[in-house]
N, C-alpha and C positions, 0 to 999 in steps of 0.2 A: 386715446382710444385706438388709433391705428397702431401705435407701438405695442399695445397689449395684444391685439389681434396678430401682429407680426410675430411677437414672442411666442404666442400659443402655437401658431403654425410651425415655427421653427422647432419648437419642442416636440411637436407631434411627429415631424419628419425625422428628428434626431433619434428618437427612441428605437426604431427598427435598426438603425446602424449599430447600436450597442448589442442587440440580440445575437449578432454573428460572433461577438467576442466571448460568448459564454462557452466554456469548455466543460465537458462531462467526463469524469474519470470513473471507470469501472474496474475494480480490482479482483484479483483471484479470490474465489470463494463467494462471489456475488453473482446473482442472476444477471445474465447479459454479458458476462466475461467470456471472451474467446481467446484461446491460446493454449499453451502447454500447461498441463496440470500434473502435480506430483501425486502419485498414488500412495506411496508409503505403506502405511498399515490400514488403508481404506479397504472396504470390501471389494472383491473382484469387480472391475467396471464392466458394464454392459457396453459392448462395442457394436458399431455399425457393420463392419466386415470381420469375419473370423480370422483372416490373415492380415498382417500389416501391409500397408500400401507403400511402395517405393517408386518414385518417379524416375530418378536417375541413380544408377548404381555408381557409387564413388568409393574408392579404397578407404578413405577416412572413416566411413561408417559401415564397412563390410562386416564387422563383427559386433557392431553396436546394438544394444538392446533397443527395442522399439520405444518411442515416446508416445504419450497419450495426449491427444489434442481435443479440445472442445471448440468446434468451428460452427459458423452460422449454417443454417439449413442450405443444402445445395453445394457447399464448398467441397464436401467429400466426394460428390459425384463428378465434379470438375476440378479435381485436385491438381492436375498439371497446371491449370490456370492460376491457382491460388497458393501453391506450396511456397512460393518465394515470400509471400506476406508473413509466413511463419518461420522462415529460414529452415525449411524442412524438406527441400526437394530431394536431397540425397539420403535422407534418413528414413528408416522404417517407421511408419506411423499407424497407430490405432486411433480411430475416431470414436470418442465416447458418445453414447446416446444422450440426447438433451434431457430426457426424463431422468436418467440416472444422475446426470450432473446436478440438475435442480433439486431432485428429491433425496438423493443419497449424499453426494459429495458436498454440496453447499452447506447443509445443516451440520455435518460432521466436521467440516473444515472450520466453520464458525465456532463450534464447540471447542475444538482443539486450540484455536487462537485465544478464545476467552480463558481457557484453562492456563495457557502459557502466560498471559497477562496477569492472571490471579496469582500464579506461582511466583512470578517476578516481583509483584507488589508485596507478597508475603515475605519473600527473601529480603527485599530492601528494608521492610519494616523490622524484620528480625535482626538483620545485620547492622542497620544504621539507626534504628529508632526514629523518633520524631525530630527531624532536622529542619522543620519548617522555619524555625526562628534562629537557626544557627546554633553553634555550640557555645553558649554564653559562659559556661564554666571556665573556659580557657581564653576568653577575650575574643575569640574568633577573628583574629587579625587578618586572616586570609580573605574574609568576607567583608572587610571594611567596618566592623563593629567597633565604634569608638565610644560606646556608652560607658564602659568601665575605665576608659582612659588607658594611656600607655605610660605608666609611671617611669619606666626605664628611660624615656625620652622627654620627661618633664611635662607631659600632657596630663592635666588634672581632670580630664573627662568633660571639659566644657569647650574644648576646641581652642582655648586661649593659650597659645604657645609663648607669648611674650611676657607672662607674669612672673 
C-alpha cells in the first residue's frame, strides 16, 4: 500500500516537469505569428505608421525597400528595444495592423498555400500517375520489388537463390 501511495505521489509531481518540455510552433499565415511577412500580390497592407521606421541608418540598407512586420502589441512603440529580435534595426520597417493581418493576410495566405498544394498534387498525379504500389510492369527493382523475380540472376521469385 505504501508503494502504491509513493508511486502515485511521484507520478503527480513528475507530470508538471513534462509541461515545460512542450513547444508551440506558430507559422507564417497563422494567427499569433510575429515576424516578417511577404506582401507579394496581397492587398495593400494597413500599417501603424505612414512612414517606415528606421532605428539605425546603415549603408547596407540605405536603398533597401521597407519590410513588413507583424509584431506583438507595443513592440512598434518601443521598436528600438525590440528591433534586434527581428534582425531589423538598420532596415526600414512598416508595422502591419493586427486586424489587417488576422482578417486579410491570414485567410488569403492560407488560400494561396492550399492552392499551391492542390496544384502540386495535381501535377504529381498527372505526371506520375498512381505510384503507391510501385511500377510493377517493370519489376521495380529500384524499390526492392522481388515479387516477379529477377530471371537474369536466377531468382525464381520465391527468394530461393540456391535451386
